[in-house]
TORGUVEX-605551 format. One line per field, with one value per residue (C-alpha): residue number from 0; x, y, z; residue in one letter. Coordinates in steps of 0.25 Angstrom, whole numbers, plus 5000, padded with zeros to 4 digits. Example, Ala and Ser with C-alpha at 12.3 -4.5 7.8 and 13.67 -1.06 7.14 Angstrom:
REM TORGUVEX-605551
timi 0	1
east 5049	5055
north 4982	4996
up 5031	5029
torti A	S
END
This chain:
REM TORGUVEX-605551
timi 0	1	2	3	4	5	6	7	8	9	10	11	12	13	14	15	16	17	18	19	20	21	22	23	24	25	26	27	28	29	30	31	32	33	34	35	36	37	38	39	40	41	42	43	44	45	46	47	48	49	50	51	52	53	54	55	56	57	58	59	60	61	62	63	64	65	66	67	68	69	70	71	72	73	74	75	76	77	78	79	80	81	82	83	84	85	86	87	88	89	90	91	92	93	94	95	96	97	98	99	100	101	102	103	104	105	106	107	108	109	110	111	112	113	114	115	116	117	118	119	120	121	122	123	124	125	126	127	128	129	130	131	132	133	134	135	136	137	138	139	140	141	142	143	144	145	146	147	148	149	150	151	152	153	154	155	156	157	158	159	160	161	162	163	164	165	166	167	168	169	170	171	172	173	174	175	176	177	178	179	180	181	182	183	184	185	186	187	188	189	190	191	192	193	194	195	196	197	198	199	200	201	202	203	204	205	206	207	208	209	210	211	212	213	214	215	216	217	218	219	220	221	222	223	224	225	226	227	228	229	230	231	232	233	234	235	236	237	238	239	240	241	242	243	244	245	246	247	248	249	250	251	252	253	254	255	256	257	258	259	260	261	262	263	264	265	266	267	268	269	270	271	272	273	274	275	276	277	278	279	280	281	282	283	284	285	286	287	288	289	290	291	292	293	294	295	296	297	298	299	300	301	302	303	304	305	306	307	308	309	310	311	312	313	314	315	316	317	318	319	320	321	322	323	324	325	326	327	328	329	330	331	332	333	334	335	336	337	338	339	340	341	342	343	344	345	346	347	348	349	350	351	352	353	354	355	356	357	358	359	360	361	362	363	364	365	366	367	368	369	370	371	372	373	374	375	376	377	378	379	380	381	382	383	384	385	386	387
east 4803	4803	4817	4822	4817	4824	4838	4834	4827	4839	4848	4838	4838	4853	4854	4845	4853	4866	4860	4856	4871	4877	4866	4864	4867	4862	4851	4850	4850	4838	4828	4813	4811	4796	4787	4787	4773	4774	4779	4777	4786	4778	4786	4777	4783	4778	4783	4777	4781	4778	4782	4780	4780	4779	4773	4764	4758	4771	4767	4773	4760	4751	4762	4757	4764	4759	4763	4761	4760	4762	4761	4766	4764	4770	4767	4776	4773	4783	4785	4798	4800	4813	4809	4794	4790	4777	4776	4765	4766	4757	4761	4753	4756	4746	4749	4741	4744	4741	4734	4733	4725	4721	4735	4733	4735	4735	4743	4744	4751	4751	4761	4761	4774	4777	4791	4798	4814	4823	4836	4846	4836	4822	4813	4799	4790	4776	4771	4758	4755	4743	4745	4736	4744	4742	4748	4759	4760	4772	4773	4777	4764	4753	4751	4747	4733	4726	4734	4721	4717	4722	4732	4726	4726	4728	4731	4743	4743	4755	4760	4774	4781	4796	4805	4820	4828	4843	4853	4868	4871	4858	4845	4832	4821	4807	4796	4782	4772	4759	4755	4742	4741	4726	4727	4716	4717	4731	4729	4737	4744	4758	4764	4779	4789	4804	4814	4829	4842	4853	4867	4876	4890	4894	4887	4883	4882	4872	4868	4854	4845	4830	4819	4805	4792	4780	4767	4758	4743	4733	4719	4714	4717	4715	4727	4735	4747	4749	4764	4774	4788	4800	4813	4827	4838	4851	4857	4867	4865	4875	4876	4887	4897	4907	4897	4886	4873	4864	4856	4856	4847	4847	4838	4829	4814	4804	4789	4779	4765	4756	4745	4755	4768	4773	4775	4784	4798	4810	4819	4832	4829	4837	4836	4848	4850	4864	4867	4882	4888	4900	4900	4896	4884	4881	4874	4871	4860	4857	4845	4842	4829	4823	4810	4796	4784	4770	4765	4752	4744	4756	4760	4761	4774	4787	4802	4807	4822	4827	4839	4841	4853	4852	4861	4860	4870	4869	4873	4871	4865	4851	4853	4853	4854	4848	4848	4842	4841	4833	4829	4818	4815	4801	4800	4786	4781	4777	4787	4784	4797	4798	4811	4810	4821	4821	4831	4830	4837	4834	4838	4833	4834	4833	4827	4829	4820	4816	4811	4816	4813	4817	4817	4818	4818	4815	4815	4808	4808	4801	4805	4795	4793	4778	4774	4769	4775	4788	4788	4796	4793	4800	4797	4801	4797	4799	4797	4796	4798	4796	4795	4795
north 4781	4776	4770	4783	4790	4780	4785	4799	4795	4787	4799	4808	4799	4798	4813	4814	4804	4811	4825	4819	4816	4828	4839	4852	4851	4865	4867	4853	4854	4863	4861	4865	4878	4878	4890	4902	4908	4918	4911	4897	4889	4878	4866	4857	4844	4831	4817	4809	4795	4783	4769	4755	4743	4729	4725	4737	4728	4723	4709	4696	4691	4699	4707	4719	4730	4744	4758	4769	4784	4793	4808	4815	4830	4837	4852	4858	4872	4878	4892	4900	4904	4900	4897	4894	4884	4879	4868	4860	4848	4840	4827	4817	4804	4800	4786	4779	4764	4761	4747	4744	4757	4752	4756	4770	4780	4795	4799	4813	4820	4833	4839	4852	4857	4869	4871	4882	4883	4891	4889	4881	4880	4875	4868	4864	4858	4851	4843	4837	4827	4820	4809	4800	4787	4773	4759	4756	4742	4734	4744	4736	4741	4738	4723	4713	4716	4713	4718	4721	4732	4746	4752	4758	4773	4780	4794	4798	4810	4815	4827	4829	4840	4842	4851	4853	4861	4863	4867	4867	4853	4847	4846	4840	4835	4831	4826	4822	4816	4809	4801	4794	4783	4782	4768	4758	4747	4751	4766	4772	4784	4787	4797	4799	4807	4808	4816	4817	4824	4827	4831	4838	4832	4840	4850	4838	4827	4824	4813	4811	4803	4800	4795	4792	4787	4783	4779	4771	4770	4762	4766	4751	4747	4733	4732	4734	4741	4753	4754	4763	4765	4771	4773	4778	4782	4789	4793	4802	4812	4818	4827	4827	4819	4812	4814	4808	4813	4804	4801	4788	4784	4771	4767	4758	4758	4750	4747	4743	4738	4739	4730	4720	4720	4707	4715	4725	4727	4736	4738	4746	4757	4766	4776	4781	4789	4791	4798	4797	4804	4797	4805	4819	4814	4801	4799	4786	4785	4775	4774	4764	4763	4754	4757	4752	4754	4751	4738	4743	4732	4722	4721	4728	4735	4732	4736	4742	4742	4748	4752	4759	4763	4774	4780	4793	4797	4810	4807	4821	4833	4829	4814	4805	4790	4783	4769	4764	4750	4748	4737	4737	4726	4726	4717	4716	4713	4699	4691	4698	4704	4711	4715	4725	4728	4740	4744	4756	4764	4777	4790	4804	4815	4830	4839	4854	4861	4851	4840	4825	4812	4799	4784	4773	4758	4750	4735	4731	4717	4713	4700	4696	4684	4685	4677	4685	4698	4697	4706	4714	4726	4733	4748	4759	4773	4786	4799	4814	4824	4839	4851	4866
up 5025	5039	5037	5032	5045	5054	5052	5055	5067	5072	5070	5078	5090	5089	5089	5101	5109	5105	5109	5123	5126	5119	5118	5125	5140	5144	5154	5158	5173	5174	5185	5185	5192	5192	5190	5200	5203	5214	5227	5221	5212	5204	5199	5189	5184	5178	5175	5164	5162	5152	5157	5154	5164	5162	5175	5180	5191	5197	5197	5193	5187	5178	5172	5165	5157	5154	5150	5160	5159	5171	5172	5185	5186	5198	5203	5214	5220	5230	5236	5234	5248	5255	5269	5268	5257	5252	5241	5235	5225	5217	5209	5202	5195	5184	5178	5167	5162	5148	5150	5165	5169	5183	5187	5183	5194	5197	5210	5215	5226	5233	5243	5251	5258	5267	5273	5281	5282	5290	5284	5292	5304	5302	5292	5293	5282	5281	5269	5265	5254	5248	5238	5229	5227	5222	5225	5216	5210	5217	5229	5242	5249	5238	5241	5231	5227	5214	5202	5195	5205	5203	5213	5225	5227	5240	5246	5254	5264	5271	5280	5285	5293	5294	5303	5303	5312	5310	5321	5317	5312	5317	5310	5315	5307	5312	5302	5305	5295	5293	5280	5276	5266	5263	5257	5256	5266	5271	5274	5285	5290	5297	5305	5305	5314	5311	5318	5313	5317	5307	5311	5300	5301	5289	5280	5271	5280	5291	5301	5305	5315	5314	5322	5316	5320	5310	5315	5305	5306	5297	5294	5296	5310	5307	5298	5311	5304	5312	5315	5321	5315	5323	5317	5320	5310	5307	5294	5286	5275	5267	5254	5243	5251	5242	5231	5238	5244	5253	5266	5274	5285	5293	5305	5312	5312	5320	5316	5326	5323	5336	5331	5325	5335	5328	5316	5323	5316	5314	5303	5299	5290	5281	5270	5261	5249	5243	5230	5225	5213	5208	5195	5192	5184	5191	5204	5211	5222	5232	5241	5252	5261	5271	5279	5283	5274	5276	5269	5263	5256	5257	5272	5286	5282	5275	5275	5262	5259	5247	5239	5226	5218	5207	5196	5189	5178	5170	5156	5152	5159	5153	5153	5165	5167	5179	5185	5198	5205	5218	5227	5238	5248	5255	5267	5272	5287	5281	5274	5260	5254	5241	5234	5223	5213	5203	5192	5182	5172	5166	5158	5160	5150	5155	5145	5146	5156	5166	5157	5159	5152	5157	5154	5165	5164	5177	5181	5194	5201	5214	5221	5232	5241	5239	5227	5215	5220	5211	5199	5189	5181	5169	5166	5157	5160	5152	5160	5156	5168	5167	5176	5176
torti M	R	R	K	C	Q	P	A	L	Y	L	L	L	L	G	A	L	L	W	S	F	T	G	D	L	R	A	R	D	E	K	A	K	G	I	S	I	G	I	F	R	I	N	P	S	F	N	M	S	S	S	Y	S	D	N	I	L	K	T	S	D	N	R	I	A	D	K	I	L	S	F	K	P	V	L	Q	I	T	T	H	W	R	K	L	T	F	S	A	G	Y	Q	A	D	V	T	R	H	E	S	W	T	S	E	D	F	A	D	Q	G	L	R	V	N	A	S	Y	E	Q	P	N	K	M	K	F	A	I	E	G	A	S	D	W	N	H	D	T	R	G	A	P	D	T	G	F	G	D	I	K	A	P	P	K	K	W	R	H	Y	S	V	E	T	K	G	E	Y	T	L	N	R	F	K	T	L	L	S	T	S	R	D	I	N	D	K	E	N	V	G	H	Y	W	D	K	V	A	F	S	V	M	Y	A	I	S	P	K	T	S	L	L	T	E	L	S	R	K	S	I	H	Y	D	D	A	T	L	K	R	D	S	L	E	T	G	L	G	A	G	L	T	W	R	A	T	A	Q	T	T	G	E	V	R	V	G	M	K	A	K	S	L	P	D	K	P	Q	S	D	T	S	S	T	T	W	D	G	N	V	V	W	K	P	L	R	H	T	S	V	G	L	N	L	N	R	D	F	Q	E	G	G	E	T	D	L	Y	F	V	T	T	G	A	S	L	S	L	E	H	Q	V	R	S	F	L	T	Q	T	A	K	L	S	Y	T	N	N	A	Y	A	S	S	L	E	N	N	L	W	K	A	G	I	G	V	N	Y	Q	F	P	R	W	W	T	M	G	V	D	L	S	H	T	V	Q	E	S	N	R	P	G	S	N	Y	D	D	N	A	V	M	V	T	F	K	G	G	M
END
C-alpha cells in the first residue's frame, strides 16, 4: 500500500513545484498595512524559526549540535498625523534549545519615538529605548569564559535626540545620545554628539562632512577604561544614479585613554552601503565598515573591519533566491586578532497577504591567533514570517 502511495506523492510534489514557477502571480506585492484604531495604526507581526547548528557553543573543542526554536513577536503603534508623529514598539525573541537548555534566552525591547516635521524646513525627533539582551556565543566582546556557564544577561538603555534644518541646498544635522550597558564586570555608559552638513549637488546626490565626539565611562574605575573618541569624516550619498543607490563615508578617528596613555591610538574609519541593480529582478549589495568597538570581556577595545556582498534574484514575483558572503577582522588592543568568514544561500517564498517562508543554509569559519579560538559552524534555518 505504501508503494502505491509513493507515485501519487511524487506527482503532488512535482505539481506544487511547477505551480510555484507558473502559478497565479496576482497580488504578490502586497504590503501589510496594519490595523487602524482611531488616530493610531497598529502593525503586529511575528517571525518563527526552527534551526539546526552543529556547533552552538562556537568552539573548536566540545563541539555540540542542537536544534533551536525561536519565536519573535513584534508590535508597532504609530499615529496617523503628518507633521507630529508618535510611535511605540515592542519586540521579543524567545529561543529554546532542544538539548542544551542552558543556552535558552528571552530578549525583549521597547522603543518610544516622537517627531515633528516642517516639510522642507525642520525636523526634530527624540527616541528612548530599553532592551533586555544576552551575550551571544562567538561575539567579539564576550571573552573566553566557561562554556558550561549560561550566557550573561544584561540591560541596555538609550535616549537620542535629532535635529535637521534645510536651507536651499544645505542641510545640517545634529544628534546627541546617551547609552547605558548595565553589564556585569564591564558596565559602562557613553555620550555621543555628532554634527554634519550636507550639500546637494543635484536632486539625488549630496556631499557631507561630519564631526563626532564620544565619551565613554565605566562603572568600575579600577578598570581604567574610560576613553574619548573624536572623529572627522566626509562622504557622498546618491539615489538611483546609473541603477545604483548608496552612501559612502570615510574619515579618521582618535581614541585616547586618560588612565592608559600608552594605549592611545587612531585609525581610519569608513562606512559604505551600495545597492546595484544590473537587471530588473536582480540586485547586488556591497557593505563596508571600519570603526572602534569596546572590548567587553575580551580586551580594552578593538577595531572591527568588515565587508559583505549580497545577491538577491527574484525568480518569480513570489519566489526569491539570496546569497551572501561576509568577512570581518577584529584587531584588539593586545596582539589578539580574529578573522571571521560567513557564507550563506537561501530561498524565500511569498504567500498572498503578507506571509513569507524561507530556508537558509550558512557556513561560518573563525581563524584566530589565540590557541583554541578557531571554530567552524554549519547551520540550516527555516523561517516563517507574518504580519497584518
